[in-house]
C-alpha positions as CSV (number, residue, x, y, z in Angstrom):
1,X,171.1,47.8,142.8
2,X,173.0,50.6,144.6
3,X,171.1,53.2,146.6
4,X,171.1,56.7,145.3
5,X,172.0,59.5,147.7
6,X,169.0,61.4,149.0
7,X,169.0,65.1,148.0
8,X,166.4,67.7,148.9
9,X,166.2,71.1,147.1
10,X,165.1,73.5,149.7
11,X,163.9,75.9,147.0
12,X,161.5,73.3,145.5
13,X,158.4,71.6,146.8
14,X,160.4,69.1,148.8
15,X,161.9,72.0,150.7
16,X,158.4,73.1,152.0
17,X,158.2,73.0,155.8
18,X,155.4,70.5,155.7
19,X,157.3,68.2,153.2
20,X,160.3,68.3,155.5
21,X,158.2,67.4,158.5
22,X,156.7,64.5,156.6
23,X,160.2,63.4,155.4
24,X,161.5,63.5,159.0
25,X,158.6,61.2,160.2
26,X,159.3,58.8,157.3
27,X,163.1,58.7,157.9
28,X,162.5,58.3,161.7
29,X,160.2,55.3,161.0
30,X,162.8,53.7,158.7
31,X,165.4,54.2,161.4
32,X,163.0,52.5,164.0
33,X,162.8,55.6,166.2
34,X,160.3,55.3,169.0
35,X,157.3,57.6,169.2
36,X,158.8,59.7,172.0
37,X,161.9,60.5,170.0
38,X,159.9,61.3,166.8
39,X,157.6,63.6,168.7
40,X,160.5,65.4,170.4
41,X,162.1,66.1,167.0
42,X,158.9,67.3,165.4
43,X,158.2,69.5,168.4
44,X,161.7,71.0,168.1
45,X,161.3,71.5,164.3
46,X,158.0,73.5,164.7
47,X,159.1,75.5,167.7
48,X,160.8,78.3,165.8
49,X,161.3,79.5,162.3
50,X,162.1,77.7,159.0
51,X,165.9,77.9,159.5
52,X,165.5,76.1,162.9
53,X,163.4,73.4,161.2
54,X,166.0,72.9,158.5
55,X,168.8,72.8,161.1
56,X,167.1,70.2,163.2
57,X,166.3,68.1,160.1
58,X,170.0,68.3,159.0
59,X,171.3,67.5,162.4
60,X,169.3,64.2,162.6
61,X,169.3,63.1,159.0
62,X,172.3,65.0,157.4
63,X,174.4,61.8,157.3
64,X,172.3,60.5,154.5
65,X,170.2,63.4,153.2
66,X,171.9,66.3,151.4
67,X,170.0,69.6,151.7
68,X,170.8,72.3,149.1
69,X,169.4,75.7,148.0
């Protein structure tokens, strides 16, 4: 069974900042990131505004997650 591309509509409930933080933790776990790397990303994501959060998420997971508005 082929995997479907992952898409997140930033205007819907999955685009909520808390949902994106949860997704980041989930994808990091699937990629076997260590706790230090996960915590660094989460800290970066919550340091500034929503656009910063989205940019950090996209930088780390944009190769397999498509974000759209």
